[in-house]
N, C-alpha and C positions, 0 to 999 in steps of 0.2 A: 504494500500500500504506500509506503514512504516514497518509493520510486515513482509511482503513479502521480502522487501529489507534487513531487518535484517538477513535474512537467507543467504545472500550473504557475501562473504569476505568484510571487511570494505572498502578497496580501490575501489573494483568493485561496491559496493553499492553506494558510493559517485559519481562515474562516471555515473552510471545509473540515479541517482537522478538528477544530473545536466542536463542531456539530457532531462529528462522528464519535468523539470522546463522550459526549453527552448521551448519544444513542446507546453506546456500550454500557455506560454507567446506569442508565434508567431502564434498560430493556426488561430486566426481571421483575423489578418492583413497581415501576411506573410506566408500563408499556405505551399508554396513550401519549405521555409527554415524549417518550423516545420516538414514537411515530412522527410527532410534529418536528422534532429536530432532524429526523431523517428526510423529511420533505424539504427542509431548508437546504440540506446538503445536496439533495437531488437537483434542486433548481440551480444551485451554484456550479455543480460539476457532474452533469448527467452522463458524461462519457468516461467516467472513472469507474472501473469494475468494482472496486471496493465500496464505492458509494451505492451502486446498484444493489450489491449484495446486502449491505447494511439496511437499505430501504426495504429489501425483500424480507429480511428477518423482522424488522419493525412492523411491517404490514401483517406478517404471519402471526405475530404476537397479539395483535388486536383483532384477529379473525378476518382480515381483509385478504382472503385467499386468492382472489382473482388478481389483485394488485401484486401480491407477493409472487405469484407464479410468473407474471410478466417481468418483474424485476430479476428474478432468478434466471429466467431464460436469457435476458439481456446480459447478465453477468457471465453466464456460461458461453454465450457467443463471443464475448470479449476475451475470455481467458482460454477457452478451448478445453477446459477440464470438466470432469463429470462429478465432482465431489458434492454438488448440490442436487444430484439426481434423486436421492431419497426424500428430501424435503419438498422437492417439486412434485413427487408422487403423492406426498401427504397433502399438498395443496389440492390435488385432484380429489382426494377424499373429502377435504373440507368443503369443496364446491359440490359435493353430492355425487361424485363420479368415481365410485370405488373400482368399477370395472377398468377404468383407464389407469388407475394406480396399480392394479394387478397386472395389467399388460406391461407397464413400465418395469415391473419386477422381473420380467422375462427378456428385457432388451439387452443387447450387447454392452451397453454402458455400465451395467451392473458389474461385469467382469473387470472393468477398469477401476473399480472402487477398491480402496484398501479394506483391511479386515473390519475395521470399525464401521465403514460405510456399508459393507455388505450385511453386517448385523443390523444396522439401522434399516436397510431396505427390507430385510426379513420381517422386522417388526411392523413396518408399514404395510407389507403384503398381508400379514396376519390380521391387521386391523381392517384392511379392505375385505378380507374373507368374512369377518364378523359383520361388517356393514352390509354385506350381501346375504346375511343369514346363514353362513356356512361355518358355524361355531366349531364343529369337529375338525374341519379342514384348517381352521386357524391354529388349533392345538398342534396338528401335524406340521404346519408351516414353521412353527417356532422350535421344533425339535432339531437340534443341530449339534455339531461338535463343540461349538462355543458355549452352548447351554450346558453340556455335560462336563465341560472343563472345570477344574477346581481352582484355576488361576483367576485372580481378581483383576479385571480390566476396567477402564472407565465406563464401559457400557454393560458390565456384568449385572449390576443391580437392576437396571431397567429391563434387561432381557429376562431375567428370572421373574421379575414382577409381572411382566407381560404374560409370561407362561402361566404363572399362578392365577392370574385373572382369567385367562382363557380356560383353564381347568375348572375354575369356579362356575363359569357360564354353562359348562356342559355337565355340571352336577358332581364333579369329582372333588368333593370338599376336602377330604383328608389329604389328597395329593396337593391340593391348592394351598392348604395350611403349611405343608412341608416346604413348598417353594416360596411362599411369602417369608418364611423364616430364613431361607437361604438368601433371599433378596435383601432382607434386613441385615444379614451378616456381611453382605458385600457393600451395603449402602453407607459408605464412610462420609459422604458429603450431604446426606439427607435429601437426596433427589427424589425419593419416593415416599409414600405414606404407608410403607409396608408394616410398620409397628401398629398403626391404627387398624389396618385390615386384619392383622393377627388378633388384636384385642377383640375386634368384632366377631371373628370366628370362634373365639374362646368364650364369648358371652360376657366379656368384661365391660362394665359401664363406668364411665368417668363422671364423677359428681363434684360439685364445688366443695372445697374443704370446709366452708362455713355455711351451715344450713340457714336458709332465709329466715326461719322462725327463730333460730338462735340469735341471728343478727338483730332481729327486731327486739328480742328480749334484752340483748346486750345494750342496744341503744336506749331502751327504757330505763336501764339501771344507771346510765351515765348521769352525773350531777348536772343540774341545770342552773345556770347563773340567774340571779335575780335581775329583773329588768333595770333596777336602779344601778346595780353594779355595772351592767353592760353600757348604760348611758354614760356613766362616769368615765368608763374606759374610752368611749368614743370621743368625749369632750377632751380627754387628756391628749389623745392623738391629734385632734384638730388644733390644739393650742401649741403643739410642739414646734420648735424653731428649725428642726432639721428637715421639714417637708420640702420637696422639690417638684417642679413641674415634670410630668412624664415626658420622656424624649419621644419625638415622632418616630413611629415605626417605619422602617425602610420598606419600600414597596417590594412584595415578594418577587423573587427571580431576578432582582436588579443586578446582583453580582454574578449571576450564572452566565458563563460564556455562551454566546449564541442565543441567549434568551430573548434579546431584543428583536431577533429576526424570526421568532416563531410565526409560522404562517397560519392564516385562517383557512378553514376548510373551503374548498371550491366545490359548490353544490353541483354545478354542471359537469365538472370533471368526474365527481363521484358517481353521478347518474350514468355517464357514458361508460365508466369502468364496470358498473354493475350490469349494464345491458350487454356489454361485450363478454363479460365473464360467463353469462348464461349461455353464450354460444360456444364457449370453450376457447375463444381467441381474445386475449386481453391486451390491447394496445396500451402502451404507457403514454400518458398525457405529456405534452411538451412541458418542460420545466426549465425556464431560462432565467438568467440574471443579466441585466443590461450590460452589454458589451463584454460579458465574461463567460457565459455558458452556452454550450451547443445543445441542440435538441436531441433527445434520446432516440436510439434506434427503435423504430416502431414494429419491425418485422417479427413475426413469430418464427419459432424454429421448426414449424411444420408439424408439431405434435398436438 
C-alpha cells in the first residue's frame, strides 16, 4: 500500500492514508463510521487497490454486499491476485445468491489461494449449503484435514465453531458440544462465542449477581438525609469561592484525522447500487476529488 500511495501527490497521499488508518481503527467496533471514512478515501484515490479493498471491507461490515462485491472485484482487477475470492463469494451469499457462492467454490481461483484462504472458502461453501437447505451437505463440506489437525492456526477456532454449529443444525448435539469445546480451546483471541454456546448446551443460565428484590431492599435500608441537611449542603457549595465556569466542550470528532471530510450519504448513488446489485452487476459510482482523483473502473469481471 505504501508504494501505491507514493504514486500520489504528497498532500493527497497523506489525506488518503489518514482515512485508511481510521477505517482500520473503527472497522470492528464502529463499522458505520469506518464506512464513511472509506468513502472519503475512495473519492480521493479510487485507482489505488488498497483503497478499493478497504472500501470493500467497510461496505461488507455494514451489510452493503453489492457495494462490497464491486469494490473487491475492482481491487482484484488491479492486483491480479485471488486472495479476496472467499469474501467475494460470501458477498454473493449476503445478496441472497448462495448458488453463485457455491459455484465460486469450484472455480480454479480457489487452487491459487493459500491454506488459510482455502479454509475460508470451505466455510463459505458450507454456509451456502445451509442457505440452500442442505444442512447435511454443509457438515460434509467442513470435514477436512484442517479440521482434524491438532495444530492451532489463526483460522482453527472459526473452522471448529462452524463445524459444531453445522452439527447442531442436523441434531447431532453431543458431537456439537465436543466441537464447541474444541473451538473454545483454540479461540485465544475471543473471535467466537463458543463459551456461550457451550453454556447453552449445558443448560447453564447466567443471572445478575445482585437480585433486583435484594437491590430494592438494600436501597430501602440506606440512610436518608434530612431535607434541611441537604439544603444546607447545597447552600455551602453555592457560596464556595472555588467554583469555576465549565469549559466549553470540544465538538466531537474535531481532533480525529479525516473527520472533517466525512461524506454525506448520496441517496441517488445508493439507489443505483441497490438496483444494480439485484441484477448481480454492481457498478461502482464515480468518486472524484477536484483535480486529484480519477474515476473508478466500472467494469465487472464477468462473474
